[in-house]
mmJSON file of the N, C-alpha and C atoms, coordinates in Angstrom:
{"data_MODEL":{"atom_site":{
"group_PDB":["ATOM","ATOM","ATOM","ATOM","ATOM","ATOM","ATOM","ATOM","ATOM","ATOM","ATOM","ATOM","ATOM","ATOM","ATOM","ATOM","ATOM","ATOM","ATOM","ATOM","ATOM","ATOM","ATOM","ATOM","ATOM","ATOM","ATOM","ATOM","ATOM","ATOM","ATOM","ATOM","ATOM","ATOM","ATOM","ATOM","ATOM","ATOM","ATOM","ATOM","ATOM","ATOM","ATOM","ATOM","ATOM","ATOM","ATOM","ATOM","ATOM","ATOM","ATOM","ATOM","ATOM","ATOM","ATOM","ATOM","ATOM","ATOM","ATOM","ATOM","ATOM","ATOM","ATOM","ATOM","ATOM","ATOM","ATOM","ATOM","ATOM","ATOM","ATOM","ATOM","ATOM","ATOM","ATOM","ATOM","ATOM","ATOM","ATOM","ATOM","ATOM","ATOM","ATOM","ATOM","ATOM","ATOM","ATOM","ATOM","ATOM","ATOM","ATOM","ATOM","ATOM","ATOM","ATOM","ATOM","ATOM","ATOM","ATOM","ATOM","ATOM","ATOM","ATOM","ATOM","ATOM","ATOM","ATOM","ATOM"],
"id":[1,2,3,4,5,6,7,8,9,10,11,12,13,14,15,16,17,18,19,20,21,22,23,24,25,26,27,28,29,30,31,32,33,34,35,36,37,38,39,40,41,42,43,44,45,46,47,48,49,50,51,52,53,54,55,56,57,58,59,60,61,62,63,64,65,66,67,68,69,70,71,72,73,74,75,76,77,78,79,80,81,82,83,84,85,86,87,88,89,90,91,92,93,94,95,96,97,98,99,100,101,102,103,104,105,106,107,108],
"type_symbol":["N","C","C","N","C","C","N","C","C","N","C","C","N","C","C","N","C","C","N","C","C","N","C","C","N","C","C","N","C","C","N","C","C","N","C","C","N","C","C","N","C","C","N","C","C","N","C","C","N","C","C","N","C","C","N","C","C","N","C","C","N","C","C","N","C","C","N","C","C","N","C","C","N","C","C","N","C","C","N","C","C","N","C","C","N","C","C","N","C","C","N","C","C","N","C","C","N","C","C","N","C","C","N","C","C","N","C","C"],
"label_atom_id":["N","CA","C","N","CA","C","N","CA","C","N","CA","C","N","CA","C","N","CA","C","N","CA","C","N","CA","C","N","CA","C","N","CA","C","N","CA","C","N","CA","C","N","CA","C","N","CA","C","N","CA","C","N","CA","C","N","CA","C","N","CA","C","N","CA","C","N","CA","C","N","CA","C","N","CA","C","N","CA","C","N","CA","C","N","CA","C","N","CA","C","N","CA","C","N","CA","C","N","CA","C","N","CA","C","N","CA","C","N","CA","C","N","CA","C","N","CA","C","N","CA","C","N","CA","C"],
"label_alt_id":[null,null,null,null,null,null,null,null,null,null,null,null,null,null,null,null,null,null,null,null,null,null,null,null,null,null,null,null,null,null,null,null,null,null,null,null,null,null,null,null,null,null,null,null,null,null,null,null,null,null,null,null,null,null,null,null,null,null,null,null,null,null,null,null,null,null,null,null,null,null,null,null,null,null,null,null,null,null,null,null,null,null,null,null,null,null,null,null,null,null,null,null,null,null,null,null,null,null,null,null,null,null,null,null,null,null,null,null],
"label_comp_id":["MET","MET","MET","ASP","ASP","ASP","SER","SER","SER","SER","SER","SER","SER","SER","SER","LEU","LEU","LEU","LYS","LYS","LYS","LEU","LEU","LEU","LYS","LYS","LYS","LEU","LEU","LEU","PHE","PHE","PHE","LEU","LEU","LEU","VAL","VAL","VAL","LYS","LYS","LYS","LYS","LYS","LYS","ARG","ARG","ARG","PHE","PHE","PHE","SER","SER","SER","VAL","VAL","VAL","THR","THR","THR","LEU","LEU","LEU","SER","SER","SER","LEU","LEU","LEU","ILE","ILE","ILE","ILE","ILE","ILE","PRO","PRO","PRO","LEU","LEU","LEU","LEU","LEU","LEU","PHE","PHE","PHE","LEU","LEU","LEU","LEU","LEU","LEU","LEU","LEU","LEU","GLN","GLN","GLN","ILE","ILE","ILE","ILE","ILE","ILE","TYR","TYR","TYR"],
"label_asym_id":["A","A","A","A","A","A","A","A","A","A","A","A","A","A","A","A","A","A","A","A","A","A","A","A","A","A","A","A","A","A","A","A","A","A","A","A","A","A","A","A","A","A","A","A","A","A","A","A","A","A","A","A","A","A","A","A","A","A","A","A","A","A","A","A","A","A","A","A","A","A","A","A","A","A","A","A","A","A","A","A","A","A","A","A","A","A","A","A","A","A","A","A","A","A","A","A","A","A","A","A","A","A","A","A","A","A","A","A"],
"label_entity_id":["1","1","1","1","1","1","1","1","1","1","1","1","1","1","1","1","1","1","1","1","1","1","1","1","1","1","1","1","1","1","1","1","1","1","1","1","1","1","1","1","1","1","1","1","1","1","1","1","1","1","1","1","1","1","1","1","1","1","1","1","1","1","1","1","1","1","1","1","1","1","1","1","1","1","1","1","1","1","1","1","1","1","1","1","1","1","1","1","1","1","1","1","1","1","1","1","1","1","1","1","1","1","1","1","1","1","1","1"],
"label_seq_id":[1,1,1,2,2,2,3,3,3,4,4,4,5,5,5,6,6,6,7,7,7,8,8,8,9,9,9,10,10,10,11,11,11,12,12,12,13,13,13,14,14,14,15,15,15,16,16,16,17,17,17,18,18,18,19,19,19,20,20,20,21,21,21,22,22,22,23,23,23,24,24,24,25,25,25,26,26,26,27,27,27,28,28,28,29,29,29,30,30,30,31,31,31,32,32,32,33,33,33,34,34,34,35,35,35,36,36,36],
"pdbx_PDB_ins_code":[null,null,null,null,null,null,null,null,null,null,null,null,null,null,null,null,null,null,null,null,null,null,null,null,null,null,null,null,null,null,null,null,null,null,null,null,null,null,null,null,null,null,null,null,null,null,null,null,null,null,null,null,null,null,null,null,null,null,null,null,null,null,null,null,null,null,null,null,null,null,null,null,null,null,null,null,null,null,null,null,null,null,null,null,null,null,null,null,null,null,null,null,null,null,null,null,null,null,null,null,null,null,null,null,null,null,null,null],
"Cartn_x":[30.364,30.211,31.578,31.856,33.152,33.125,34.292,34.397,33.829,33.898,33.403,31.885,31.178,29.721,29.34,30.157,29.922,30.1,31.132,31.385,30.23,29.744,28.63,27.394,27.15,26.014,26.127,27.303,27.555,27.338,27.824,27.672,26.196,25.417,23.99,23.258,23.624,23.006,23.324,24.589,25.001,24.235,24.104,23.406,21.952,21.309,19.913,19.762,20.721,20.688,20.8,21.702,21.893,20.664,20.036,18.811,17.695,17.563,16.557,16.801,18.063,18.433,18.082,18.376,18.103,16.6,15.804,14.351,13.823,14.413,13.939,14.298,15.507,15.968,15.066,14.709,13.783,12.429,11.965,10.692,10.779,11.878,12.097,12.157,12.836,12.962,11.589,10.778,9.415,8.61,8.737,8.041,8.439,9.72,10.21,9.657,9.579,9.035,7.569,6.846,5.422,5.241,6.049,5.924,6.316,7.423,7.9,7.471],
"Cartn_y":[-26.96,-25.726,-25.081,-24.751,-24.131,-22.632,-22.049,-20.663,-19.648,-19.964,-19.012,-18.836,-19.927,-19.833,-19.145,-19.365,-18.708,-17.198,-16.821,-15.398,-14.765,-15.475,-14.973,-14.782,-15.751,-15.683,-14.462,-14.282,-13.153,-11.837,-11.784,-10.585,-10.265,-11.285,-11.089,-10.631,-11.223,-10.833,-9.374,-9.012,-7.624,-6.666,-7.043,-6.2,-6.002,-7.119,-7.055,-6.226,-6.379,-5.631,-4.132,-3.748,-2.329,-1.738,-2.536,-2.082,-1.896,-2.858,-2.779,-1.557,-1.326,-0.19,1.12,1.205,2.434,2.683,1.635,1.799,2.168,1.562,1.756,3.129,3.59,4.86,6.044,6.223,7.311,7.175,5.941,5.705,6.107,5.735,6.116,7.624,8.248,9.702,10.361,9.837,10.342,10.189,9.033,8.773,9.783,10.049,11.023,12.41,12.753,14.043,14.168,13.084,13.093,13.208,12.44,12.423,13.765,14.329,15.574,16.801],
"Cartn_z":[-11.172,-11.941,-12.187,-13.417,-13.705,-13.401,-13.293,-12.827,-13.818,-15.111,-16.112,-16.023,-15.832,-15.705,-14.398,-13.382,-12.102,-12.241,-12.974,-13.219,-13.971,-14.96,-15.76,-14.886,-14.03,-13.118,-12.211,-11.659,-10.773,-11.509,-12.733,-13.553,-13.788,-14.114,-14.368,-13.115,-11.991,-10.725,-10.408,-10.62,-10.385,-11.276,-12.534,-13.499,-13.083,-12.749,-12.339,-11.07,-10.169,-8.918,-9.175,-10.057,-10.353,-11.045,-11.904,-12.575,-11.552,-10.662,-9.605,-8.736,-8.408,-7.575,-8.27,-9.545,-10.294,-10.427,-10.277,-10.29,-8.909,-7.881,-6.514,-5.954,-6.238,-5.679,-6.048,-7.322,-7.653,-6.954,-6.821,-6.138,-4.674,-4.035,-2.643,-2.509,-3.435,-3.42,-3.537,-4.422,-4.593,-3.309,-2.697,-1.443,-0.376,-0.287,0.686,0.389,-0.868,-1.268,-0.845,-0.976,-0.616,0.897,1.637,3.091,3.712,3.241,3.856,3.081],
"occupancy":[1.0,1.0,1.0,1.0,1.0,1.0,1.0,1.0,1.0,1.0,1.0,1.0,1.0,1.0,1.0,1.0,1.0,1.0,1.0,1.0,1.0,1.0,1.0,1.0,1.0,1.0,1.0,1.0,1.0,1.0,1.0,1.0,1.0,1.0,1.0,1.0,1.0,1.0,1.0,1.0,1.0,1.0,1.0,1.0,1.0,1.0,1.0,1.0,1.0,1.0,1.0,1.0,1.0,1.0,1.0,1.0,1.0,1.0,1.0,1.0,1.0,1.0,1.0,1.0,1.0,1.0,1.0,1.0,1.0,1.0,1.0,1.0,1.0,1.0,1.0,1.0,1.0,1.0,1.0,1.0,1.0,1.0,1.0,1.0,1.0,1.0,1.0,1.0,1.0,1.0,1.0,1.0,1.0,1.0,1.0,1.0,1.0,1.0,1.0,1.0,1.0,1.0,1.0,1.0,1.0,1.0,1.0,1.0],
"B_iso_or_equiv":[0.0,0.0,0.0,0.0,0.0,0.0,0.0,0.0,0.0,0.0,0.0,0.0,0.0,0.0,0.0,0.0,0.0,0.0,0.0,0.0,0.0,0.0,0.0,0.0,0.0,0.0,0.0,0.0,0.0,0.0,0.0,0.0,0.0,0.0,0.0,0.0,0.0,0.0,0.0,0.0,0.0,0.0,0.0,0.0,0.0,0.0,0.0,0.0,0.0,0.0,0.0,0.0,0.0,0.0,0.0,0.0,0.0,0.0,0.0,0.0,0.0,0.0,0.0,0.0,0.0,0.0,0.0,0.0,0.0,0.0,0.0,0.0,0.0,0.0,0.0,0.0,0.0,0.0,0.0,0.0,0.0,0.0,0.0,0.0,0.0,0.0,0.0,0.0,0.0,0.0,0.0,0.0,0.0,0.0,0.0,0.0,0.0,0.0,0.0,0.0,0.0,0.0,0.0,0.0,0.0,0.0,0.0,0.0],
"pdbx_formal_charge":[null,null,null,null,null,null,null,null,null,null,null,null,null,null,null,null,null,null,null,null,null,null,null,null,null,null,null,null,null,null,null,null,null,null,null,null,null,null,null,null,null,null,null,null,null,null,null,null,null,null,null,null,null,null,null,null,null,null,null,null,null,null,null,null,null,null,null,null,null,null,null,null,null,null,null,null,null,null,null,null,null,null,null,null,null,null,null,null,null,null,null,null,null,null,null,null,null,null,null,null,null,null,null,null,null,null,null,null],
"auth_seq_id":[1,1,1,2,2,2,3,3,3,4,4,4,5,5,5,6,6,6,7,7,7,8,8,8,9,9,9,10,10,10,11,11,11,12,12,12,13,13,13,14,14,14,15,15,15,16,16,16,17,17,17,18,18,18,19,19,19,20,20,20,21,21,21,22,22,22,23,23,23,24,24,24,25,25,25,26,26,26,27,27,27,28,28,28,29,29,29,30,30,30,31,31,31,32,32,32,33,33,33,34,34,34,35,35,35,36,36,36],
"auth_comp_id":["MET","MET","MET","ASP","ASP","ASP","SER","SER","SER","SER","SER","SER","SER","SER","SER","LEU","LEU","LEU","LYS","LYS","LYS","LEU","LEU","LEU","LYS","LYS","LYS","LEU","LEU","LEU","PHE","PHE","PHE","LEU","LEU","LEU","VAL","VAL","VAL","LYS","LYS","LYS","LYS","LYS","LYS","ARG","ARG","ARG","PHE","PHE","PHE","SER","SER","SER","VAL","VAL","VAL","THR","THR","THR","LEU","LEU","LEU","SER","SER","SER","LEU","LEU","LEU","ILE","ILE","ILE","ILE","ILE","ILE","PRO","PRO","PRO","LEU","LEU","LEU","LEU","LEU","LEU","PHE","PHE","PHE","LEU","LEU","LEU","LEU","LEU","LEU","LEU","LEU","LEU","GLN","GLN","GLN","ILE","ILE","ILE","ILE","ILE","ILE","TYR","TYR","TYR"],
"auth_asym_id":["A","A","A","A","A","A","A","A","A","A","A","A","A","A","A","A","A","A","A","A","A","A","A","A","A","A","A","A","A","A","A","A","A","A","A","A","A","A","A","A","A","A","A","A","A","A","A","A","A","A","A","A","A","A","A","A","A","A","A","A","A","A","A","A","A","A","A","A","A","A","A","A","A","A","A","A","A","A","A","A","A","A","A","A","A","A","A","A","A","A","A","A","A","A","A","A","A","A","A","A","A","A","A","A","A","A","A","A"],
"auth_atom_id":["N","CA","C","N","CA","C","N","CA","C","N","CA","C","N","CA","C","N","CA","C","N","CA","C","N","CA","C","N","CA","C","N","CA","C","N","CA","C","N","CA","C","N","CA","C","N","CA","C","N","CA","C","N","CA","C","N","CA","C","N","CA","C","N","CA","C","N","CA","C","N","CA","C","N","CA","C","N","CA","C","N","CA","C","N","CA","C","N","CA","C","N","CA","C","N","CA","C","N","CA","C","N","CA","C","N","CA","C","N","CA","C","N","CA","C","N","CA","C","N","CA","C","N","CA","C"],
"pdbx_PDB_model_num":[1,1,1,1,1,1,1,1,1,1,1,1,1,1,1,1,1,1,1,1,1,1,1,1,1,1,1,1,1,1,1,1,1,1,1,1,1,1,1,1,1,1,1,1,1,1,1,1,1,1,1,1,1,1,1,1,1,1,1,1,1,1,1,1,1,1,1,1,1,1,1,1,1,1,1,1,1,1,1,1,1,1,1,1,1,1,1,1,1,1,1,1,1,1,1,1,1,1,1,1,1,1,1,1,1,1,1,1]
}}}
């Protein structure tokens, strides 16, 4: 595997991770609001 495709893969993973995080954080916040 060449380095450019590896970089692209890493970039996509990072992007997906940040999107997932931005979805999860509000949900967690809501959960905390409900519990407390």
